[in-house]
C-alpha positions in Angstrom: -72.1 42.2 -24.4 -68.3 42.8 -24.6 -66.9 44.3 -27.7 -64.3 42.3 -29.6 -61.4 44.5 -30.7 -58.8 44.0 -33.4 -56.1 43.3 -30.8 -58.2 40.5 -29.3 -58.5 38.9 -32.7 -54.8 39.2 -33.4 -53.9 37.6 -30.0 -56.2 34.7 -30.7 -54.8 34.3 -34.2 -51.3 34.1 -32.8 -52.3 31.4 -30.4 -53.9 29.2 -33.1 -52.4 27.3 -36.0 -54.9 27.3 -38.9 -55.2 24.5 -41.5 -55.0 26.4 -44.8 -57.4 23.9 -46.6 -60.1 23.7 -44.0 -59.5 26.9 -42.1 -59.8 24.8 -38.9 -57.8 25.7 -35.8 -55.3 22.8 -35.2 -53.4 23.8 -31.9 -52.2 26.7 -29.9 -48.8 27.8 -31.1 -47.9 30.6 -28.7 -48.6 28.4 -25.7 -46.8 25.4 -27.2 -43.9 27.6 -28.2 -43.7 28.9 -24.6 -43.8 25.3 -23.3 -41.2 24.3 -25.8 -39.0 27.2 -24.8 -39.4 26.3 -21.1 -38.6 22.7 -21.8 -35.5 23.6 -23.8 -34.5 25.9 -21.0 -34.8 23.2 -18.4 -33.0 20.7 -20.6 -30.2 23.2 -21.1 -30.0 23.8 -17.4 -29.9 20.0 -16.6 -27.3 19.5 -19.3 -25.2 22.3 -17.9 -25.5 20.7 -14.4 -24.4 17.4 -15.8 -21.5 18.9 -17.6 -20.6 20.7 -14.4 -20.6 17.5 -12.4 -18.4 15.8 -15.0 -16.0 18.7 -15.0 -15.9 18.6 -11.1 -15.4 14.8 -11.2 -12.5 15.2 -13.7 -11.0 17.9 -11.5 -11.3 15.6 -8.4 -9.7 12.6 -10.0 -6.3 14.2 -10.7 -6.3 15.5 -7.1 -6.7 12.0 -5.7 -4.0 10.7 -8.0 -1.7 13.6 -7.0 -2.3 12.7 -3.3 -1.2 9.2 -4.0 1.8 10.4 -5.9 2.8 12.7 -3.0 3.1 9.8 -0.6 6.9 9.6 0.1 8.3 6.2 -0.9 11.7 4.6 -1.4 12.2 2.3 -4.4 14.1 -1.0 -4.3 16.3 -0.5 -7.4 16.7 -4.1 -8.6 12.9 -4.8 -8.6 11.2 -1.4 -8.8 9.1 -2.1 -5.7 8.1 0.9 -3.7 8.0 1.1 0.1 6.4 3.9 2.1 9.0 5.7 4.2 6.6 5.6 7.2 3.9 3.3 8.2 0.6 4.3 9.8 1.8 3.4 13.3 4.9 5.6 12.9 7.5 3.0 12.2 10.1 4.3 9.7 11.8 2.7 6.8 15.5 2.1 7.5 16.5 0.0 4.5 15.3 -1.8 1.4 16.8 -4.9 -0.1 16.3 -8.0 -2.2 16.1 -11.7 -1.3 17.6 -13.8 -4.0 17.9 -17.6 -4.1 20.0 -19.7 -6.3 18.1 -22.2 -8.5 20.1 -24.4 -10.9 23.0 -22.0 -10.6 20.8 -19.0 -11.4 20.0 -16.2 -8.9 16.3 -15.8 -8.8 14.7 -12.7 -7.4 12.2 -13.9 -4.7 11.0 -10.8 -3.0 11.9 -7.2 -2.2 11.9 -6.2 1.4 11.8 -3.1 3.6 12.9 -3.0 7.2 10.9 -0.7 9.5 11.5 0.2 13.2 10.4 2.4 16.0 13.3 4.8 15.5 12.7 6.7 18.7 13.2 3.6 20.8 16.1 2.5 18.6 17.7 5.9 19.3 17.2 5.5 23.1 18.7 2.0 22.9 21.8 3.1 21.0 22.5 6.1 23.2 22.1 4.1 26.4 24.3 1.2 25.2 26.8 3.1 23.0 26.9 6.7 24.2 28.3 8.4 21.1 28.2 7.5 17.4 31.1 5.3 16.1 32.7 6.3 12.8 30.9 3.4 11.1 28.3 0.8 12.0 29.8 -1.9 14.2 29.0 -5.6 14.8 27.9 -4.7 18.3 25.4 -2.2 17.1 23.7 -4.7 14.8 23.7 -7.3 17.6 22.1 -4.8 20.0 19.2 -4.4 17.5 18.9 -8.2 17.0 18.8 -8.9 20.7 16.5 -6.0 21.6 12.8 -5.9 22.1 12.4 -2.7 20.0 9.3 -3.0 17.7 10.3 -3.7 14.1 8.7 -5.0 11.0 9.9 -6.5 7.8 7.6 -6.1 4.8 8.2 -8.6 2.0 6.7 -7.9 -1.5 6.7 -10.9 -3.8 8.3 -10.5 -7.2 8.8 -14.1 -8.3 5.7 -15.3 -10.3 6.1 -19.0 -9.5 6.2 -18.7 -5.7 4.0 -20.8 -3.5 3.3 -20.9 0.2 5.1 -24.2 0.5 8.2 -22.7 -1.1 8.0 -19.7 1.3 7.6 -22.0 4.3 10.6 -24.1 3.2 12.7 -21.0 2.7 12.0 -19.6 6.1 12.6 -23.0 7.8 16.0 -23.1 6.2 16.9 -19.4 7.0 15.7 -19.5 10.5 17.3 -22.9 11.1 20.7 -21.5 10.0 20.2 -18.4 12.2 19.3 -20.4 15.3 22.3 -22.7 14.7 24.6 -19.6 14.5 23.1 -18.1 17.6 22.9 -21.2 19.8 25.1 -23.8 18.1 22.2 -26.2 17.7 19.0 -26.9 15.8 15.4 -26.3 16.7 13.2 -27.5 13.9 10.0 -27.3 15.9 10.6 -23.6 16.5 11.5 -22.7 12.9 8.3 -24.2 11.6 6.1 -21.9 13.8 6.7 -18.7 11.9 4.3 -19.5 9.1 1.8 -21.1 11.5 -1.5 -21.8 9.9 -0.6 -20.4 6.5 -2.5 -22.6 4.1 -0.9 -23.9 0.9 -4.0 -22.7 -0.8 -3.0 -19.0 -0.4 -2.1 -17.7 -3.8 1.1 -15.6 -3.9 1.2 -13.5 -7.0 3.8 -10.7 -7.8 2.9 -7.8 -5.5 1.5 -10.0 -2.6 2.7 -8.8 0.8 3.9 -10.7 3.8 4.6 -8.7 7.0 6.5 -10.1 9.9 6.6 -8.0 13.0 8.6 -8.1 16.2 6.1 -6.9 18.9 6.6 -6.1 22.6 7.3 -9.1 24.8 9.5 -10.8 22.1 6.4 -11.7 20.1 6.8 -12.5 16.4 3.6 -12.0 14.3 3.2 -13.0 10.7 0.6 -11.7 8.3 0.1 -13.0 4.8 -1.9 -10.7 2.6 -3.3 -9.0 5.7 -4.3 -12.2 7.4 -2.6 -13.1 10.7 -1.2 -16.7 10.3 0.9 -16.9 13.4 1.7 -15.1 16.7 4.6 -16.7 18.6 6.0 -15.4 21.9 9.7 -16.5 21.8 12.8 -14.5 22.3 15.1 -16.8 20.3 12.7 -16.9 17.4 12.6 -13.0 17.3 16.4 -12.8 17.4 16.9 -15.5 14.8 14.4 -13.7 12.4 16.2 -10.4 12.7 19.6 -12.2 12.3 18.6 -13.3 8.8 18.6 -9.6 7.7 21.2 -8.0 10.1 23.5 -10.9 11.1 26.9 -12.0 9.8 25.5 -13.5 6.6 22.5 -11.4 5.7 20.1 -12.0 2.8 21.2 -8.6 1.3 24.5 -7.1 2.5 23.8 -3.7 0.9 20.5 -3.6 2.8 22.3 -4.4 6.1 24.8 -1.5 5.4 21.9 0.9 4.7 20.3 -0.1 8.0 23.6 0.5 9.7 23.9 4.0 8.2 20.4 4.7 9.3 21.3 3.7 12.9 24.2 6.2 12.8 21.9 9.0 11.7 19.9 8.4 15.0 22.7 9.7 17.2 
């Protein structure tokens, strides 16, 4: 029969919690303490991991914001609207401006716009047709761009809170109608109405809404409203009339036209 030593008794005593009244062992303390310590250790590790994740997340967020802030943009001064200096397809921003319309004798800001182009093809066009840079932009230079088939895009960003699709349609009908008349001497109401195509009056245009009108290869004019294609029209006169509204003799924004001209000179 094994002999019980004093040490054995001490170890068992440490493992048991004794009720002082009844002298009955209630539970193991050493083992429980060990479990408790192990549990606390695991909880601490999990807590540290959670804190680490939160810290990592907090560090990532500013990085994302910084990336957004680092995207080069140009701001249209009268509205504060920002335009990226280059689009995903490589087209570059050559000018920004503002479309205003008089209502009851008051000039209302309708939309800010940015004019983009394939500058490499514009450069080839200018060097082929002009040779060397003139001292300042000329009427002939603007007309070359208007008449050309170089890919361009005008991005419109709505700033007027009360704008509706029917108002936009009417505005373009009037603007294109006037351009066509100056280019041809006559009217073409059927053609002017095609630029907004299937754009529904149910489309809500709030400040910040984007309309993009692109001149694509083959004298094709494509219109997107809030990323939805609403018309694609292959017509040389329509393409010329559209660009004439921004670069012609009576442009929507004269300063924007001048900026575009300066940008053309820089391509030589």
